[in-house]
C-alpha positions as CSV (number, residue, x, y, z in Angstrom):
1,M,88.3,84.9,122.1
2,K,91.9,85.9,121.1
3,Q,94.7,85.9,123.1
4,V,97.0,89.2,123.7
5,L,100.2,89.3,124.9
6,I,101.2,92.6,126.5
7,I,104.9,93.2,126.8
8,D,105.5,96.4,129.1
9,D,107.9,97.5,131.8
10,A,105.4,99.7,133.6
11,R,103.2,97.3,136.2
12,D,100.6,100.0,136.7
13,R,100.3,100.6,133.0
14,A,100.3,96.5,131.8
15,A,97.7,96.2,134.7
16,W,95.6,98.9,133.3
17,L,95.7,97.0,129.9
18,K,95.4,93.7,130.9
19,A,91.9,94.7,133.0
20,S,90.7,96.7,129.9
21,L,91.4,93.9,127.3
22,E,89.8,91.1,129.9
23,L,86.8,93.6,130.2
24,A,86.7,93.1,126.1
25,G,86.7,89.7,126.1
26,F,90.1,88.8,125.6
27,A,92.6,86.6,127.3
28,V,95.6,88.3,128.5
29,R,99.2,87.5,129.4
30,W,101.9,90.0,130.5
31,L,105.7,90.0,130.3
32,S,108.2,92.5,131.3
33,W,110.8,93.5,128.4
34,E,113.6,91.3,130.7
35,Q,111.3,88.3,130.3
36,V,110.8,88.2,126.6
37,D,112.6,85.8,124.3
38,E,111.2,83.9,121.3
39,H,110.5,80.7,123.9
40,S,108.4,83.1,126.5
41,I,106.7,84.4,123.3
42,Q,105.7,81.2,122.1
43,A,104.7,79.9,125.3
44,A,102.3,82.9,125.5
45,S,100.3,81.7,122.3
46,A,99.0,84.9,121.7
47,D,97.2,85.9,118.5
48,V,98.4,89.6,119.0
49,I,101.0,91.3,120.9
50,I,100.8,94.4,122.3
51,V,104.0,96.3,123.0
52,D,105.3,99.4,124.9
53,A,107.3,101.7,122.6
54,N,108.7,103.4,125.3
55,A,110.6,100.2,126.9
56,P,114.0,101.6,128.6
57,G,117.4,100.2,127.0
58,R,115.9,98.2,124.5
59,D,116.0,98.5,120.5
60,T,112.1,97.9,120.5
61,L,111.9,97.9,117.0
62,E,114.5,94.8,116.6
63,Q,112.2,93.2,118.8
64,I,109.0,93.9,117.2
65,N,110.7,92.6,113.8
66,L,111.8,89.7,115.5
67,M,108.3,89.3,116.7
68,S,106.4,90.2,113.7
69,A,108.5,87.9,111.2
70,T,109.6,84.8,112.8
71,L,106.2,84.3,115.1
72,E,104.0,85.9,112.5
73,K,101.7,87.7,115.0
74,P,100.1,91.3,114.7
75,V,102.0,93.7,116.5
76,V,100.5,96.8,118.1
77,V,102.7,99.4,119.4
78,L,101.2,101.9,122.4
79,G,102.9,105.0,123.5
80,A,104.8,105.7,120.4
81,Q,106.9,108.8,119.0
82,M,104.3,110.7,116.8
83,D,107.1,111.6,114.1
84,P,107.1,110.2,110.4
85,R,110.3,108.5,110.9
86,S,109.4,106.5,113.9
87,I,106.2,105.6,112.1
88,Q,108.0,104.4,108.8
89,E,110.8,102.4,110.7
90,A,107.5,100.8,112.9
91,M,105.9,99.8,109.6
92,R,109.2,98.2,108.2
93,A,110.0,96.3,111.4
94,G,106.4,94.7,110.9
95,V,103.8,96.9,113.4
96,S,100.1,96.3,112.6
97,A,98.8,99.2,114.6
98,Y,100.6,102.0,115.9
99,V,99.2,104.1,118.4
100,A,100.8,107.4,119.6
101,H,97.9,109.2,121.6
102,A,96.3,108.2,124.9
103,I,93.7,105.8,124.5
104,Q,90.5,104.6,126.2
105,G,89.8,101.0,127.7
106,E,86.9,100.8,124.7
107,D,89.5,101.5,122.0
108,L,91.3,98.5,122.6
109,K,88.8,96.2,120.9
110,S,88.8,98.1,117.9
111,I,92.4,98.8,117.6
112,I,93.3,94.7,117.9
113,H,90.8,94.0,115.3
114,V,92.2,96.6,112.9
115,A,95.6,95.2,113.8
116,A,95.0,91.7,113.0
117,A,92.9,92.3,109.9
118,R,96.0,94.9,108.6
119,F,98.3,92.1,109.4
120,A,96.4,89.4,107.6
121,E,96.2,91.6,104.8
122,H,99.7,92.4,104.6
123,K,100.5,88.4,105.1
124,R,98.5,87.4,102.2
125,L,100.1,90.1,100.4
126,R,103.7,88.5,101.1
127,D,102.3,84.9,100.6
128,E,101.4,86.1,97.1
129,L,104.5,88.1,96.4
130,R,106.6,84.9,97.4
131,E,104.5,82.8,95.4
132,A,104.9,84.9,92.3
133,K,108.7,85.0,92.8
134,T,109.1,81.1,93.2
135,Q,106.8,81.0,89.7
136,L,109.2,83.3,88.1
137,A,112.5,81.7,89.6
138,D,110.5,78.1,88.1
139,R,109.8,79.4,84.9
140,K,113.4,80.4,84.6
141,T,114.5,77.0,85.6
142,V,112.3,75.4,83.0
143,D,113.2,77.9,80.1
144,R,117.1,77.1,80.8
145,A,116.4,73.3,80.8
146,K,114.6,73.4,77.8
147,G,117.2,75.5,76.3
148,I,119.7,72.4,77.2
149,L,117.6,69.7,75.6
150,M,117.4,71.7,72.3
151,A,120.9,72.5,72.2
152,D,122.1,68.7,73.3
153,H,119.3,66.6,71.6
154,G,117.8,68.5,68.7
155,Y,114.5,69.1,70.3
156,S,112.0,71.8,69.4
157,E,111.3,74.1,72.3
158,Q,107.5,72.1,72.1
159,D,109.2,69.0,72.2
160,A,111.6,69.7,75.3
161,Y,108.6,70.8,77.2
162,A,106.1,68.2,76.3
163,R,109.2,65.6,77.6
164,M,110.1,67.4,80.4
165,R,106.4,67.5,81.5
166,S,105.8,63.9,80.5
167,M,108.6,63.0,83.2
168,A,107.4,65.2,85.6
169,M,103.8,63.4,85.5
170,S,105.0,60.0,85.3
171,K,107.7,60.7,88.4
172,G,104.8,62.8,90.4
173,K,107.6,65.5,90.7
174,R,107.2,69.2,89.8
175,L,108.2,70.5,86.4
176,A,110.9,72.6,88.2
177,E,112.0,69.8,90.0
178,I,112.7,67.9,86.5
179,A,114.3,70.7,85.1
180,E,116.7,71.5,88.0
181,A,117.6,67.6,87.5
182,I,118.5,68.6,83.8
183,I,120.8,71.5,84.6
184,M,122.4,69.5,87.4
185,A,123.0,66.8,85.0
186,K,124.2,69.1,82.3
187,E,126.4,70.7,84.7
188,L,128.1,67.4,86.1
189,G,128.9,66.5,82.5
190,A,130.3,69.5,81.7
């Protein structure tokens, strides 16, 4: 069973959503926008957050961005505007599902499942990108350290790499950590 958090100032709409979601087998909590802060959202232990896009007096997209990025939860926006600019801004803010039309109670389950799947895929791609960037940065660091060893000690590129790799293995460190130490030592000596 998924935990769902509804953030909506309209009591009637929130009550309808809560009842429809509970009927579909979800555990549901409701907060008004006044009650929303990082602590209240974390305390809700939600797997999915459903947000009213027409919250008065709020910068809804900023709140959604905070929820999506810091809490890493899929966010579903209901009652949204149908213009392409709003949709694009919502997607940039981390919205997993954007519903601009009236919905029926039976639609909620599939909307939530699609949002959760889209969020999981987006998170996987973000993690892959972060890992690729880390690997590229590590590679640049290792290349720089190899260059230092080659220039300062006359090692060939293969020997410099082999020495760093051997030290990493004997010290139980990552190759990039050894490379960073070599670079720092060089900077200290300069």
